[in-house]
LUMVEXPA-981484 format. One line per 5 residues: number of its first residue (from 1); their letters; for each residue x, y, z of N, C-alpha, C, O. Coordinates in Angstrom, 2 decimals, always signed. Example, Ala and Ser with C-alpha at 12.3 -4.5 7.8 and 13.67 -1.06 7.14 Angstrom:
2
1 = AS = +13.19/-5.69/+7.80/+12.30/-4.50/+7.80/+13.20/-3.30/+7.80/+14.24/-3.32/+8.46 | +12.85/-2.25/+7.08/+13.67/-1.06/+7.14/+12.90/+0.03/+7.87/+13.41/+1.14/+8.04
REM end
This chain:
172
1 = XXXXX = -26.91/+30.70/-0.65/-26.11/+30.30/-1.79/-24.62/+30.52/-1.52/-23.76/+29.76/-1.97 | -24.35/+31.57/-0.76/-22.95/+31.86/-0.44/-22.34/+30.76/+0.42/-21.17/+30.42/+0.26 | -23.13/+30.20/+1.33/-22.64/+29.11/+2.18/-22.36/+27.86/+1.36/-21.41/+27.13/+1.65 | -23.18/+27.62/+0.34/-22.97/+26.46/-0.52/-21.66/+26.64/-1.30/-20.87/+25.70/-1.41 | -21.44/+27.83/-1.84/-20.20/+28.09/-2.57/-18.98/+27.97/-1.66/-17.94/+27.46/-2.07
6 = XXXXX = -19.11/+28.44/-0.43/-18.01/+28.33/+0.53/-17.74/+26.86/+0.88/-16.59/+26.45/+0.99 | -18.80/+26.08/+1.05/-18.64/+24.66/+1.34/-17.99/+23.94/+0.17/-17.13/+23.08/+0.36 | -18.42/+24.28/-1.05/-17.82/+23.65/-2.24/-16.33/+24.00/-2.36/-15.53/+23.15/-2.75 | -15.97/+25.23/-2.03/-14.55/+25.59/-2.10/-13.75/+24.84/-1.04/-12.60/+24.49/-1.29 | -14.34/+24.58/+0.12/-13.65/+23.78/+1.14/-13.47/+22.34/+0.68/-12.41/+21.75/+0.89
11 = XXXXX = -14.51/+21.77/+0.06/-14.42/+20.40/-0.46/-13.35/+20.33/-1.54/-12.56/+19.39/-1.56 | -13.32/+21.32/-2.43/-12.31/+21.34/-3.48/-10.92/+21.41/-2.89/-10.00/+20.74/-3.37 | -10.75/+22.20/-1.85/-9.44/+22.31/-1.20/-9.05/+20.99/-0.55/-7.89/+20.59/-0.61 | -10.02/+20.31/+0.08/-9.73/+19.03/+0.75/-9.30/+17.95/-0.23/-8.42/+17.16/+0.09 | -9.91/+17.91/-1.40/-9.53/+16.85/-2.35/-8.39/+17.27/-3.25/-7.99/+16.50/-4.13
16 = XXXXX = -7.86/+18.47/-3.05/-6.65/+18.86/-3.76/-6.89/+19.70/-5.00/-5.94/+20.00/-5.72 | -8.11/+20.07/-5.26/-8.37/+20.91/-6.42/-8.08/+22.36/-6.07/-8.22/+22.78/-4.92 | -7.67/+23.12/-7.05/-7.40/+24.53/-6.82/-8.72/+25.29/-6.83/-9.56/+25.09/-7.71 | -8.90/+26.17/-5.85/-10.09/+26.97/-5.78/-9.96/+28.10/-6.78/-8.93/+28.77/-6.85 | -11.02/+28.31/-7.57/-10.97/+29.30/-8.63/-11.03/+30.71/-8.04/-11.90/+31.02/-7.23
21 = XXXXX = -10.10/+31.53/-8.45/-10.06/+32.93/-8.05/-10.12/+33.77/-9.32/-9.15/+33.78/-10.08 | -11.23/+34.47/-9.57/-11.37/+35.19/-10.84/-10.29/+36.24/-11.08/-9.86/+36.44/-12.22 | -9.84/+36.91/-10.02/-8.80/+37.93/-10.20/-7.47/+37.31/-10.61/-6.75/+37.86/-11.45 | -7.14/+36.17/-10.02/-5.89/+35.50/-10.37/-5.96/+34.95/-11.78/-4.94/+34.92/-12.48 | -7.14/+34.52/-12.23/-7.28/+34.00/-13.58/-7.08/+35.10/-14.60/-6.52/+34.86/-15.67
26 = XXXXX = -7.54/+36.30/-14.31/-7.37/+37.43/-15.24/-5.90/+37.82/-15.36/-5.47/+38.29/-16.42 | -5.13/+37.64/-14.30/-3.72/+38.07/-14.30/-2.87/+37.20/-15.21/-1.92/+37.70/-15.82 | -3.17/+35.93/-15.32/-2.39/+35.02/-16.15/-2.98/+34.98/-17.55/-4.02/+34.37/-17.78 | -2.32/+35.64/-18.48/-2.87/+35.73/-19.83/-2.02/+34.98/-20.85/-2.15/+35.21/-22.05 | -1.15/+34.10/-20.38/-0.31/+33.38/-21.32/-1.15/+32.39/-22.11/-2.28/+32.08/-21.73
31 = XXXXX = -0.62/+31.89/-23.20/-1.34/+30.98/-24.08/-1.71/+29.68/-23.37/-2.83/+29.19/-23.52 | -0.78/+29.13/-22.60/-1.05/+27.87/-21.91/-2.12/+28.06/-20.84/-3.01/+27.23/-20.71 | -2.04/+29.14/-20.10/-3.05/+29.40/-19.07/-4.41/+29.63/-19.70/-5.43/+29.18/-19.17 | -4.44/+30.31/-20.84/-5.70/+30.54/-21.54/-6.29/+29.21/-22.01/-7.49/+28.99/-21.92 | -5.43/+28.33/-22.53/-5.87/+27.00/-22.96/-6.41/+26.20/-21.79/-7.47/+25.59/-21.89
36 = XXXXX = -5.68/+26.21/-20.66/-6.12/+25.47/-19.48/-7.46/+26.01/-18.95/-8.31/+25.24/-18.50 | -7.62/+27.33/-19.01/-8.84/+27.93/-18.52/-10.04/+27.53/-19.38/-11.14/+27.34/-18.86 | -9.83/+27.40/-20.68/-10.92/+27.02/-21.58/-11.21/+25.53/-21.55/-12.27/+25.10/-22.02 | -10.32/+24.74/-21.01/-10.50/+23.28/-20.97/-10.71/+22.77/-19.56/-10.31/+21.65/-19.23 | -11.32/+23.56/-18.73/-11.52/+23.13/-17.35/-12.69/+22.17/-17.25/-13.60/+22.19/-18.08
41 = XXXXX = -12.65/+21.33/-16.24/-13.71/+20.37/-15.98/-14.47/+20.80/-14.74/-13.91/+21.42/-13.83 | -15.73/+20.47/-14.70/-16.52/+20.74/-13.50/-16.11/+19.74/-12.42/-15.41/+18.76/-12.69 | -16.55/+19.99/-11.21/-16.23/+19.08/-10.10/-16.80/+17.70/-10.36/-16.15/+16.69/-10.07 | -18.00/+17.64/-10.89/-18.64/+16.35/-11.18/-17.85/+15.61/-12.26/-17.65/+14.40/-12.15 | -17.41/+16.31/-13.31/-16.62/+15.69/-14.37/-15.29/+15.19/-13.84/-14.82/+14.13/-14.24
46 = XXXXX = -14.67/+15.96/-12.94/-13.39/+15.53/-12.35/-13.57/+14.26/-11.54/-12.75/+13.34/-11.62 | -14.63/+14.20/-10.75/-14.88/+13.00/-9.93/-15.18/+11.79/-10.81/-14.72/+10.69/-10.52 | -15.96/+11.99/-11.88/-16.23/+10.90/-12.82/-14.94/+10.44/-13.49/-14.69/+9.24/-13.60 | -14.12/+11.38/-13.93/-12.85/+11.03/-14.58/-11.94/+10.27/-13.64/-11.32/+9.28/-14.03 | -11.86/+10.74/-12.39/-11.06/+10.04/-11.40/-11.56/+8.63/-11.19/-10.78/+7.67/-11.20
51 = XXXXX = -12.88/+8.48/-11.01/-13.46/+7.16/-10.72/-13.23/+6.20/-11.88/-12.83/+5.05/-11.67 | -13.48/+6.65/-13.10/-13.31/+5.77/-14.26/-11.85/+5.37/-14.42/-11.54/+4.19/-14.63 | -10.96/+6.34/-14.32/-9.53/+6.05/-14.50/-9.00/+5.16/-13.38/-8.23/+4.24/-13.64 | -9.42/+5.42/-12.15/-8.94/+4.63/-11.03/-9.48/+3.20/-11.10/-8.73/+2.25/-10.87 | -10.75/+3.04/-11.40/-11.33/+1.70/-11.51/-10.67/+0.93/-12.65/-10.40/-0.26/-12.52
56 = XXXXX = -10.42/+1.61/-13.78/-9.73/+0.95/-14.89/-8.32/+0.53/-14.49/-7.86/-0.54/-14.86 | -7.63/+1.38/-13.72/-6.29/+1.04/-13.26/-6.28/-0.14/-12.32/-5.44/-1.03/-12.44 | -7.20/-0.14/-11.38/-7.29/-1.26/-10.44/-7.68/-2.53/-11.18/-7.17/-3.61/-10.88 | -8.60/-2.42/-12.14/-9.01/-3.59/-12.92/-7.84/-4.17/-13.70/-7.66/-5.38/-13.74 | -7.05/-3.30/-14.34/-5.87/-3.79/-15.08/-4.87/-4.46/-14.15/-4.30/-5.49/-14.48
61 = XXXXX = -4.67/-3.86/-12.99/-3.73/-4.45/-12.04/-4.23/-5.81/-11.55/-3.45/-6.75/-11.45 | -5.52/-5.91/-11.23/-6.06/-7.18/-10.79/-6.09/-8.22/-11.91/-5.82/-9.39/-11.68 | -6.42/-7.78/-13.11/-6.44/-8.71/-14.24/-5.03/-9.19/-14.59/-4.87/-10.27/-15.16 | -4.03/-8.41/-14.25/-2.66/-8.84/-14.52/-2.31/-10.07/-13.69/-1.42/-10.84/-14.07 | -2.98/-10.27/-12.56/-2.71/-11.44/-11.73/-3.13/-12.74/-12.43/-2.59/-13.80/-12.14
66 = XXXXX = -4.08/-12.64/-13.35/-4.52/-13.82/-14.09/-3.39/-14.35/-14.97/-3.23/-15.56/-15.13 | -2.63/-13.45/-15.54/-1.55/-13.84/-16.45/-0.19/-13.75/-15.76/+0.83/-13.48/-16.39 | -0.19/-13.99/-14.44/+1.04/-13.86/-13.66/+2.15/-14.78/-14.16/+3.32/-14.42/-14.09 | +1.79/-15.95/-14.64/+2.81/-16.90/-15.09/+3.45/-16.50/-16.42/+4.49/-17.05/-16.79 | +2.87/-15.57/-17.12/+3.46/-15.03/-18.33/+3.95/-13.62/-18.01/+3.18/-12.66/-18.10
71 = XXXXX = +5.24/-13.47/-17.62/+5.73/-12.19/-17.13/+5.59/-11.04/-18.13/+5.48/-9.89/-17.71 | +5.60/-11.32/-19.41/+5.52/-10.24/-20.40/+4.12/-9.63/-20.39/+3.98/-8.41/-20.35 | +3.10/-10.47/-20.42/+1.72/-9.96/-20.35/+1.45/-9.34/-18.98/+0.77/-8.32/-18.87 | +1.99/-9.97/-17.95/+1.81/-9.44/-16.60/+2.39/-8.05/-16.48/+1.75/-7.15/-15.94 | +3.61/-7.86/-16.97/+4.27/-6.56/-16.87/+3.49/-5.49/-17.62/+3.35/-4.37/-17.14
76 = XXXXX = +2.99/-5.83/-18.78/+2.25/-4.86/-19.57/+0.95/-4.45/-18.87/+0.65/-3.27/-18.76 | +0.20/-5.42/-18.39/-1.07/-5.12/-17.71/-0.83/-4.41/-16.37/-1.55/-3.46/-16.04 | +0.15/-4.86/-15.62/+0.45/-4.25/-14.31/+0.88/-2.81/-14.48/+0.44/-1.93/-13.74 | +1.74/-2.55/-15.47/+2.23/-1.20/-15.71/+1.11/-0.29/-16.21/+1.01/+0.86/-15.79 | +0.27/-0.80/-17.10/-0.87/-0.01/-17.57/-1.79/+0.33/-16.41/-2.29/+1.46/-16.33
81 = XXXXX = -2.02/-0.61/-15.52/-2.84/-0.34/-14.34/-2.24/+0.72/-13.45/-2.95/+1.59/-12.94 | -0.92/+0.66/-13.25/-0.25/+1.68/-12.44/-0.36/+3.06/-13.07/-0.62/+4.04/-12.38 | -0.17/+3.13/-14.38/-0.25/+4.42/-15.07/-1.65/+4.99/-15.02/-1.82/+6.20/-14.83 | -2.66/+4.15/-15.18/-4.04/+4.64/-15.09/-4.37/+5.12/-13.68/-5.01/+6.16/-13.51 | -3.95/+4.37/-12.67/-4.21/+4.77/-11.29/-3.47/+6.07/-10.95/-4.01/+6.92/-10.25
86 = XXXXX = -2.26/+6.21/-11.43/-1.50/+7.43/-11.20/-2.14/+8.60/-11.93/-2.22/+9.71/-11.40 | -2.59/+8.36/-13.14/-3.25/+9.41/-13.91/-4.60/+9.82/-13.36/-5.06/+10.93/-13.62 | -5.23/+8.93/-12.61/-6.55/+9.26/-12.07/-6.48/+10.43/-11.09/-7.41/+11.22/-11.01 | -5.39/+10.54/-10.37/-5.28/+11.65/-9.41/-5.12/+12.99/-10.12/-5.36/+14.03/-9.52 | -4.70/+12.97/-11.38/-4.60/+14.21/-12.13/-5.99/+14.82/-12.35/-6.11/+16.04/-12.51
91 = XXXXX = -7.03/+13.99/-12.37/-8.38/+14.53/-12.50/-8.78/+15.31/-11.26/-9.47/+16.33/-11.36 | -8.34/+14.85/-10.10/-8.73/+15.54/-8.87/-7.99/+16.85/-8.66/-8.60/+17.88/-8.39 | -6.69/+16.79/-8.79/-5.91/+17.99/-8.47/-5.42/+18.74/-9.69/-4.89/+19.84/-9.56 | -5.59/+18.18/-10.85/-5.13/+18.82/-12.07/-3.73/+18.35/-12.41/-2.92/+18.11/-11.51 | -3.42/+18.22/-13.70/-2.11/+17.71/-14.09/-0.95/+18.63/-13.69/+0.14/+18.15/-13.38
96 = XXXXX = -1.18/+19.92/-13.71/-0.11/+20.87/-13.37/+0.29/+20.73/-11.90/+1.48/+20.68/-11.58 | -0.70/+20.66/-11.01/-0.40/+20.53/-9.59/+0.20/+19.16/-9.28/+1.10/+19.04/-8.44 | -0.29/+18.12/-9.97/+0.26/+16.78/-9.74/+1.73/+16.74/-10.15/+2.56/+16.19/-9.42 | +2.05/+17.32/-11.29/+3.46/+17.35/-11.72/+4.31/+18.13/-10.72/+5.44/+17.74/-10.43 | +3.77/+19.22/-10.20/+4.49/+20.00/-9.20/+4.74/+19.17/-7.95/+5.83/+19.23/-7.37
101 = XXXXX = +3.75/+18.39/-7.52/+3.92/+17.54/-6.35/+4.89/+16.38/-6.62/+5.63/+15.97/-5.73 | +4.88/+15.87/-7.84/+5.76/+14.75/-8.16/+7.24/+15.16/-8.16/+8.10/+14.35/-7.83 | +7.53/+16.40/-8.51/+8.92/+16.86/-8.53/+9.27/+17.67/-7.29/+10.29/+18.36/-7.26 | +8.42/+17.60/-6.28/+8.71/+18.23/-5.01/+9.98/+17.61/-4.43/+10.18/+16.40/-4.56 | +10.85/+18.40/-3.81/+12.11/+17.84/-3.30/+11.95/+16.64/-2.38/+12.86/+15.82/-2.27
106 = XXXXX = +10.81/+16.52/-1.71/+10.58/+15.40/-0.81/+10.47/+14.09/-1.58/+10.90/+13.04/-1.09 | +9.90/+14.14/-2.79/+9.64/+12.89/-3.51/+10.21/+12.85/-4.90/+9.82/+11.99/-5.70 | +11.13/+13.74/-5.23/+11.67/+13.76/-6.60/+12.43/+12.47/-6.92/+12.34/+11.97/-8.04 | +13.18/+11.94/-5.97/+13.92/+10.70/-6.23/+12.98/+9.50/-6.33/+13.16/+8.63/-7.18 | +11.96/+9.47/-5.47/+10.98/+8.39/-5.53/+10.23/+8.43/-6.86/+9.95/+7.38/-7.44
111 = XXXXX = +9.90/+9.62/-7.33/+9.23/+9.77/-8.63/+10.13/+9.29/-9.76/+9.69/+8.57/-10.65 | +11.40/+9.69/-9.71/+12.34/+9.28/-10.74/+12.53/+7.78/-10.81/+12.54/+7.19/-11.89 | +12.67/+7.16/-9.65/+12.84/+5.71/-9.61/+11.55/+5.01/-10.08/+11.62/+4.01/-10.79 | +10.41/+5.53/-9.69/+9.14/+4.93/-10.08/+8.94/+5.01/-11.60/+8.60/+4.01/-12.23 | +9.13/+6.17/-12.17/+8.97/+6.33/-13.62/+10.03/+5.53/-14.36/+9.74/+4.92/-15.39
116 = XXXXX = +11.25/+5.54/-13.85/+12.30/+4.73/-14.46/+11.99/+3.25/-14.42/+12.25/+2.53/-15.39 | +11.43/+2.78/-13.31/+11.10/+1.35/-13.21/+9.95/+0.98/-14.15/+9.90/-0.13/-14.66 | +9.02/+1.91/-14.36/+7.95/+1.67/-15.33/+8.54/+1.51/-16.73/+8.17/+0.59/-17.46 | +9.45/+2.39/-17.08/+10.08/+2.32/-18.41/+10.89/+1.05/-18.56/+10.83/+0.39/-19.59 | +11.65/+0.70/-17.53/+12.46/-0.53/-17.57/+11.57/-1.76/-17.70/+11.88/-2.67/-18.47
121 = XXXXX = +10.47/-1.79/-16.95/+9.56/-2.95/-17.02/+8.96/-3.09/-18.42/+8.88/-4.19/-18.96 | +8.55/-1.98/-19.00/+7.99/-2.05/-20.35/+9.03/-2.44/-21.39/+8.75/-3.21/-22.31 | +10.25/-1.90/-21.25/+11.31/-2.27/-22.19/+11.66/-3.75/-22.07/+11.83/-4.43/-23.09 | +11.76/-4.26/-20.85/+12.07/-5.68/-20.66/+10.95/-6.57/-21.19/+11.21/-7.64/-21.73 | +9.71/-6.13/-21.03/+8.59/-6.95/-21.46/+8.38/-6.90/-22.97/+8.15/-7.93/-23.60
126 = XXXXX = +8.46/-5.70/-23.55/+8.08/-5.55/-24.95/+9.24/-5.70/-25.93/+9.03/-6.17/-27.05 | +10.45/-5.32/-25.54/+11.57/-5.36/-26.49/+12.57/-6.47/-26.20/+12.97/-7.19/-27.11 | +12.97/-6.60/-24.95/+13.95/-7.63/-24.60/+13.28/-9.00/-24.55/+13.88/-10.00/-24.94 | +12.05/-9.05/-24.08/+11.25/-10.28/-23.97/+11.94/-11.36/-23.13/+11.87/-12.55/-23.41 | +12.61/-10.90/-22.09/+13.24/-11.81/-21.15/+12.34/-11.93/-19.92/+12.03/-10.93/-19.27
131 = XXXXX = +11.92/-13.15/-19.62/+11.02/-13.35/-18.49/+11.69/-13.00/-17.17/+11.06/-12.41/-16.29 | +12.95/-13.36/-17.02/+13.66/-13.08/-15.77/+13.84/-11.57/-15.57/+13.58/-11.05/-14.48 | +14.29/-10.88/-16.60/+14.47/-9.43/-16.48/+13.14/-8.72/-16.26/+13.06/-7.75/-15.50 | +12.10/-9.19/-16.92/+10.78/-8.60/-16.74/+10.29/-8.79/-15.32/+9.72/-7.87/-14.73 | +10.49/-9.97/-14.77/+10.08/-10.24/-13.40/+10.85/-9.36/-12.41/+10.27/-8.82/-11.47
136 = XXXXX = +12.15/-9.22/-12.63/+12.95/-8.33/-11.77/+12.50/-6.88/-11.90/+12.45/-6.15/-10.91 | +12.17/-6.46/-13.12/+11.71/-5.08/-13.33/+10.37/-4.84/-12.66/+10.12/-3.76/-12.13 | +9.50/-5.84/-12.67/+8.20/-5.71/-12.01/+8.37/-5.62/-10.49/+7.65/-4.87/-9.83 | +9.30/-6.39/-9.95/+9.57/-6.30/-8.51/+10.09/-4.91/-8.16/+9.69/-4.32/-7.16 | +10.98/-4.38/-9.00/+11.48/-3.02/-8.81/+10.34/-2.01/-8.93/+10.25/-1.08/-8.14
141 = XXXXX = +9.47/-2.20/-9.92/+8.34/-1.29/-10.11/+7.40/-1.31/-8.91/+6.96/-0.25/-8.45 | +7.09/-2.47/-8.40/+6.20/-2.58/-7.25/+6.83/-1.91/-6.01/+6.16/-1.18/-5.29 | +8.11/-2.18/-5.79/+8.79/-1.56/-4.65/+8.85/-0.05/-4.77/+8.66/+0.67/-3.78 | +9.12/+0.44/-5.97/+9.18/+1.90/-6.14/+7.79/+2.52/-6.06/+7.65/+3.67/-5.64 | +6.75/+1.78/-6.45/+5.38/+2.27/-6.30/+5.04/+2.43/-4.82/+4.45/+3.43/-4.41
146 = XXXXX = +5.41/+1.45/-4.02/+5.16/+1.53/-2.58/+5.93/+2.69/-1.97/+5.37/+3.46/-1.18 | +7.19/+2.85/-2.33/+8.02/+3.92/-1.79/+7.49/+5.28/-2.23/+7.45/+6.22/-1.43 | +7.07/+5.40/-3.49/+6.49/+6.64/-4.01/+5.20/+6.96/-3.27/+4.97/+8.11/-2.89 | +4.35/+5.96/-3.05/+3.08/+6.19/-2.35/+3.32/+6.60/-0.90/+2.59/+7.44/-0.37 | +4.32/+6.02/-0.28/+4.64/+6.38/+1.11/+5.13/+7.82/+1.23/+5.06/+8.41/+2.32
151 = XXXXX = +5.63/+8.40/+0.14/+6.13/+9.77/+0.21/+5.01/+10.77/+0.42/+5.28/+11.91/+0.80 | +3.77/+10.38/+0.20/+2.64/+11.27/+0.42/+2.11/+11.20/+1.85/+1.28/+12.02/+2.24 | +2.58/+10.25/+2.64/+2.15/+10.10/+4.02/+3.28/+10.62/+4.91/+4.40/+10.12/+4.84 | +2.99/+11.62/+5.75/+4.06/+12.19/+6.58/+4.73/+11.14/+7.47/+4.06/+10.37/+8.16 | +6.03/+11.11/+7.43/+6.89/+10.25/+8.24/+6.75/+8.76/+7.93/+7.31/+7.94/+8.65
156 = XXXXX = +6.03/+8.39/+6.90/+5.83/+6.97/+6.59/+7.11/+6.32/+6.10/+7.41/+5.19/+6.49 | +7.87/+7.01/+5.25/+9.09/+6.40/+4.73/+10.13/+6.21/+5.83/+10.82/+5.20/+5.85 | +10.24/+7.17/+6.74/+11.21/+7.00/+7.82/+10.79/+5.87/+8.75/+11.64/+5.14/+9.27 | +9.48/+5.72/+8.98/+9.00/+4.63/+9.83/+9.27/+3.28/+9.17/+9.74/+2.35/+9.84 | +8.98/+3.16/+7.88/+9.21/+1.90/+7.17/+10.71/+1.59/+7.15/+11.11/+0.43/+7.31
161 = XXXXX = +11.54/+2.60/+6.96/+12.99/+2.39/+6.98/+13.46/+1.87/+8.33/+14.27/+0.94/+8.38 | +12.95/+2.43/+9.40/+13.34/+1.98/+10.74/+12.87/+0.55/+11.01/+13.60/-0.24/+11.60 | +11.66/+0.23/+10.57/+11.14/-1.12/+10.77/+11.98/-2.13/+9.99/+12.34/-3.18/+10.51 | +12.30/-1.79/+8.73/+13.12/-2.70/+7.92/+14.53/-2.85/+8.50/+15.09/-3.94/+8.48 | +15.09/-1.77/+9.00/+16.41/-1.85/+9.62/+16.36/-2.73/+10.87/+17.28/-3.50/+11.12
166 = XXXXX = +15.29/-2.64/+11.64/+15.16/-3.47/+12.84/+14.97/-4.94/+12.45/+15.48/-5.83/+13.13 | +14.23/-5.20/+11.37/+13.99/-6.58/+10.95/+15.24/-7.23/+10.39/+15.47/-8.42/+10.61 | +16.03/-6.47/+9.68/+17.21/-7.04/+9.02/+18.51/-6.71/+9.71/+19.58/-6.83/+9.11 | +18.44/-6.30/+10.98/+19.64/-6.01/+11.75/+20.32/-7.34/+12.08/+19.70/-8.25/+12.64 | +21.60/-7.45/+11.72/+22.31/-8.71/+11.88/+23.17/-8.76/+13.13/+23.83/-9.76/+13.39
171 = XX = +23.16/-7.70/+13.92/+23.96/-7.71/+15.15/+23.25/-8.52/+16.22/+22.04/-8.41/+16.40 | +24.00/-9.35/+16.92/+23.44/-10.17/+17.99/+23.97/-9.74/+19.31/+23.61/-10.32/+20.33
REM end
């Protein structure tokens, strides 16, 4: 049984979940920590939550392609899909750890631009109702999503930057 528990803790560590330490849990007695401790999910519930949220996010993103010619509906569906897919990872690692990773100095600017582009896309689609501005905001959102995602892969952003610089180098 001990080997099974050790294997489960390794799996939890690999997928980004925090391994439960009873002594550390007793030390944190604040109200928020107490609330979080009482609202924990099992590993199976976390995986189900991740799968449902991720599939819903991908479905919204793919369904947004159907209404591509209507930028307002497209922006709403595409943004909802991005938010669901982003929220799905909170099931695996927990919202507290995800927020900590999002504001990590390595990706704080990418996170800011990504969240800002989501807000701009929704504002352009729902309030301004300008097709051109909505389309530009969606392009910004997609680019910032790619840049934000690359921040989780070591050296990926520097590699993409070098490739783009080589492609768009105008010196002959």
